[in-house]
C-alpha positions, -999 to 999 in steps of 0.1 A, spaced: -619 -488 -364 -590 -499 -343 -562 -483 -364 -579 -449 -364 -597 -452 -331 -631 -445 -347 -665 -455 -333 -690 -474 -354 -712 -442 -353 -683 -421 -367 -676 -446 -395 -713 -448 -404 -713 -410 -407 -682 -410 -429 -695 -437 -452 -731 -425 -451 -743 -458 -437 -761 -468 -406 -744 -479 -374 -761 -513 -376 -747 -518 -411 -712 -511 -398 -718 -536 -370 -728 -562 -396 -697 -556 -417 -675 -559 -386 -691 -593 -377 -688 -604 -414 -726 -606 -418 -722 -583 -448 -693 -578 -472 -684 -615 -476 -665 -607 -508 -642 -581 -492 -614 -607 -490 -615 -608 -528 -609 -571 -530 -580 -573 -504 -563 -598 -526 -555 -571 -553 -527 -549 -542 -538 -519 -563 -574 -520 -550 -562 -525 -514 -538 -496 -518 -567 -473 -530 -589 -485 -502 -562 -478 -476 -556 -443 -489 -594 -436 -489 -596 -449 -453 -567 -427 -442 -581 -396 -458 -616 -402 -444 -603 -409 -409 -583 -376 -410 -612 -356 -424 -593 -346 -455 -620 -353 -481 -649 -334 -495 -680 -352 -506 -670 -348 -543 -635 -361 -536 -650 -391 -517 -673 -399 -547 -644 -396 -571 -623 -420 -550 -652 -445 -549 -653 -443 -587 -615 -449 -589 -618 -480 -568 -648 -493 -588 -630 -488 -621 -599 -506 -607 -621 -535 -596 -636 -536 -631 -603 -533 -649 -588 -562 -629 -620 -583 -633 -621 -589 -596 -659 -592 -593 
């Protein structure tokens, strides 16, 4: 939010979530395992690239879904969760 100056509502729109869900993630009431994902450099790199492209409006819905799949596959390959 801070890096790209995006509101919780805008992030919710981009991720197809609700604004209350974003608020809960921000307050660590959801996503307690996120730190595990951040510990893997390849997964973190993919998430950062996704974040950048979403923030700049550079992704279609198909591209977004493809990217989510790439991240999930990397998490499975590295046996993170």
